[in-house]
C-alpha positions in Angstrom: 53.6 0.8 77.5 54.3 -2.9 77.3 53.4 -4.7 74.0 50.8 -7.4 74.3 51.7 -10.7 72.6 48.7 -11.7 70.5 47.3 -15.2 70.5 46.4 -16.6 67.0 42.7 -16.4 66.4 40.3 -17.4 63.6 39.7 -13.9 62.5 42.4 -11.4 61.5 42.5 -7.7 60.8 44.4 -6.1 57.9 46.2 -3.7 60.3 47.8 -3.5 63.7 48.5 -0.5 65.9 51.5 0.2 68.1 52.5 -1.5 70.3 52.0 -5.2 69.4 54.1 -8.4 69.3 53.5 -11.8 67.7 55.3 -15.0 68.8 56.1 -17.7 66.3 54.4 -20.5 68.2 53.2 -23.8 66.7 49.4 -24.2 66.7 47.3 -27.4 66.6 47.9 -29.3 63.3 44.1 -29.4 63.0 44.1 -25.6 62.6 43.6 -24.8 58.9 46.4 -22.3 58.6 48.9 -24.4 60.6 48.1 -27.3 58.4 49.2 -25.1 55.5 52.4 -24.1 57.4 51.1 -20.6 58.1 50.8 -18.6 61.3 48.9 -15.5 60.2 49.3 -12.0 61.7 47.4 -9.8 59.1 45.0 -10.9 56.4 43.5 -8.8 53.7 41.5 -10.5 50.9 43.7 -13.1 49.2 46.9 -11.9 51.1 48.3 -13.0 54.4 51.2 -11.6 56.3 52.7 -13.8 59.0 55.1 -16.6 59.8 55.4 -19.1 57.0 57.2 -22.3 58.0 58.5 -25.5 56.5 56.5 -28.7 56.9 58.8 -29.9 59.7 58.2 -26.6 61.6 61.7 -25.1 61.4 63.0 -22.6 58.9 60.2 -19.9 59.2 60.0 -16.7 57.2 58.1 -13.5 58.1 56.4 -13.2 54.7 53.5 -12.1 52.6 51.7 -14.8 50.6 48.7 -15.0 48.3 46.0 -17.6 48.5 45.9 -19.3 45.1 42.3 -20.7 45.5 41.2 -23.3 43.1 40.8 -26.9 44.3 42.9 -26.3 47.4 41.4 -23.1 48.8 44.4 -22.5 51.1 47.2 -23.2 48.7 49.6 -20.3 48.9 52.5 -18.7 47.2 55.0 -16.4 49.0 55.3 -13.1 47.2 57.6 -11.3 49.6 59.7 -12.3 52.6 61.8 -10.3 55.1 64.3 -12.9 56.1 64.7 -15.3 53.2 68.4 -15.8 53.9 68.0 -16.1 57.7 64.9 -18.3 58.6 63.9 -18.3 62.2 62.6 -21.1 64.4 59.8 -21.4 66.9 60.0 -18.8 69.6 61.0 -16.0 67.2 59.1 -12.7 67.9 57.9 -9.9 65.6 57.7 -6.7 67.5 55.8 -3.5 66.4 56.9 -0.5 68.4 56.9 3.3 68.0 60.6 2.9 67.0 60.2 0.3 64.3 59.1 -3.1 63.2 61.6 -5.8 64.1 62.0 -9.6 63.9 64.1 -11.3 66.6 65.0 -14.9 67.1 64.4 -17.0 70.2 67.5 -15.6 71.9 66.5 -12.0 71.2 69.0 -11.4 68.5 67.8 -9.0 65.7 67.2 -10.9 62.4 65.5 -8.2 60.3 64.1 -4.7 60.6 62.9 -2.3 57.8 65.2 0.6 57.0 63.4 3.6 58.5 66.6 5.3 59.7 66.7 9.0 59.0 63.0 9.4 59.4 62.5 11.4 62.6 58.9 10.2 63.1 57.1 7.6 65.2 55.7 4.4 63.9 51.9 4.2 64.4 50.5 1.3 62.4 51.4 -1.8 60.3 49.1 -2.3 57.4 48.6 -5.0 54.8 46.8 -3.6 51.7 44.4 -5.5 49.5 47.2 -5.5 46.9 49.6 -7.4 49.2 51.7 -4.4 50.1 53.0 -4.5 53.7 53.3 -0.9 54.9 54.4 1.1 58.0 52.7 4.5 58.7 53.3 7.3 61.2 50.6 9.0 63.2 49.9 11.5 60.4 49.3 8.5 58.0 52.5 9.2 56.1 54.1 6.2 54.6 57.4 5.2 56.2 58.2 2.0 54.5 56.6 -0.5 52.2 57.4 -4.0 51.0 56.7 -3.0 47.4 60.0 -1.0 47.5 61.9 -4.2 48.4 60.8 -7.0 46.1 62.3 -10.5 46.6 61.5 -12.9 43.8 57.9 -11.9 42.9 55.7 -9.1 41.7 52.0 -8.8 42.3 49.3 -6.7 40.5 49.9 -3.0 41.2 53.6 -3.5 42.0 56.3 -2.1 39.6 59.9 -3.0 39.3 61.4 0.4 39.9 64.8 1.8 39.3 67.3 0.3 41.7 65.1 -2.6 42.4 65.6 -6.2 41.4 64.0 -9.7 41.5 66.3 -12.5 42.7 65.4 -16.1 42.3 65.3 -18.6 45.2 67.7 -21.5 45.3 64.8 -23.9 44.9 61.2 -24.4 45.8 62.2 -25.7 49.2 65.1 -23.2 49.8 64.1 -19.6 49.7 67.6 -18.2 50.0 69.0 -15.9 47.3 69.6 -17.9 44.1 71.8 -17.1 41.1 69.4 -15.4 38.7 68.3 -11.7 39.0 66.1 -9.4 37.0 66.4 -5.6 37.2 65.4 -2.6 35.1 67.7 -2.2 32.2 69.9 0.8 31.5 68.9 2.8 28.4 71.4 1.1 26.1 70.1 -2.3 27.2 66.5 -1.2 26.6 67.4 0.0 23.1 68.8 -3.4 22.3 65.7 -5.1 23.7 63.4 -2.9 21.6 65.5 -3.6 18.5 65.3 -7.3 19.0 69.0 -7.7 20.0 68.3 -9.7 23.2 71.2 -12.1 22.4 73.6 -9.2 23.0 72.5 -9.1 26.6 73.3 -12.8 27.4 76.2 -13.1 29.8 79.2 -13.6 27.6 81.2 -14.8 30.6 79.0 -17.8 31.2 79.7 -20.8 29.0 76.3 -22.3 30.1 74.4 -19.1 29.0 76.3 -18.9 25.7 75.6 -22.6 24.9 71.9 -22.0 25.5 71.4 -18.5 24.0 68.1 -19.3 22.3 66.5 -20.6 25.5 67.9 -17.7 27.5 66.5 -15.1 25.0 63.1 -16.9 25.2 63.1 -16.6 29.0 63.9 -12.9 28.7 60.9 -12.5 26.5 58.7 -14.4 28.9 59.9 -12.3 31.8 59.3 -9.1 29.9 55.8 -10.2 28.9 55.0 -11.0 32.6 56.2 -7.5 33.6 54.2 -5.4 31.1 53.0 -2.2 32.8 49.6 -2.8 31.2 48.4 -5.7 33.3 45.9 -6.9 30.7 48.8 -7.6 28.4 50.4 -10.0 30.8 50.0 -13.7 30.1 48.1 -16.0 32.4 49.7 -19.2 33.8 48.2 -21.5 31.2 49.7 -19.4 28.4 53.1 -19.5 30.1 52.9 -23.3 30.4 52.1 -23.5 26.7 55.2 -21.4 25.9 57.3 -23.8 27.9 55.7 -26.7 26.1 56.5 -25.0 22.8 52.8 -25.0 21.8 52.6 -21.2 21.6 54.9 -18.2 21.1 55.6 -15.0 23.1 53.7 -12.1 21.6 55.5 -9.4 19.8 55.6 -5.6 20.4 56.6 -6.0 24.0 57.4 -2.9 26.0 60.6 -3.0 28.0 60.1 0.1 30.2 59.9 -1.3 33.7 61.1 2.0 35.4 57.6 3.3 36.3 57.1 4.6 39.8 55.7 2.4 42.5 51.9 2.9 43.1 51.1 6.6 43.8 50.5 7.3 47.5 46.9 8.2 46.8 46.4 4.6 45.8 48.5 2.9 48.5 45.7 2.6 51.0 43.1 1.5 48.5 41.0 -1.4 49.6 39.7 -2.3 46.2 39.4 -6.0 45.4 41.9 -7.7 43.1 40.6 -9.4 40.0 42.3 -12.8 39.9 42.2 -12.6 36.1 44.8 -9.8 36.3 47.4 -11.9 38.0 50.2 -13.0 35.7 51.3 -16.6 36.0 54.9 -16.8 37.3 56.0 -13.8 39.4 
């Protein structure tokens, strides 16, 4: 069966069945999503999965973003991307087949595909959950792959930084490629030092820049830990984080440094419950 290439429409579903394909094709600049450098494929609540491009049209990511709301209703923040180190141009194609999900460039060369090797099953559906988790399912509704297991530089409500996972900063706000800073779950010894208030012992001793700014580095560690608290209600909002950076408030004490909790249980993965914006931490 040949996949049908979907035209961009005003209404979008939160899932797509096999087979399907979506071409990265510029739309009219008067189109609300195109004006915001987005070419949606799936939308669920505040989250959108699709092609996210630079303002000049080149350098597009297949990504998941969250609508920030507020004054600019369609302002967005990318929370996960598949090809951050290898942006594609117009003409790229996202293909959903029984074999896998794949992103190819205009010449047909493979750019990205999720790792489903070793799973002797057939892909049936691509789904974007209300929590912003992009997932592949088989015909029996078994989870084959999910973006929550492969974080880039952000976490969203319901997503945990599990063992073996890491967050890696972008080079800059205009360059999404891997930056120099990473955050990952700590080994037991590092967690003990964190809990005992010995964060300075974790600062990279091989970096002169880090060592000359130990106090600031430790403060950033505390802010990061606060934003990653397993109890979402304990996480700071954006205004609080801004006040920390302005030195008008301090990071709370009694932080928990256990970020090794499992990803959301499978029973909750297909939940369509609405997200409360108040639960979103500021920087992710």
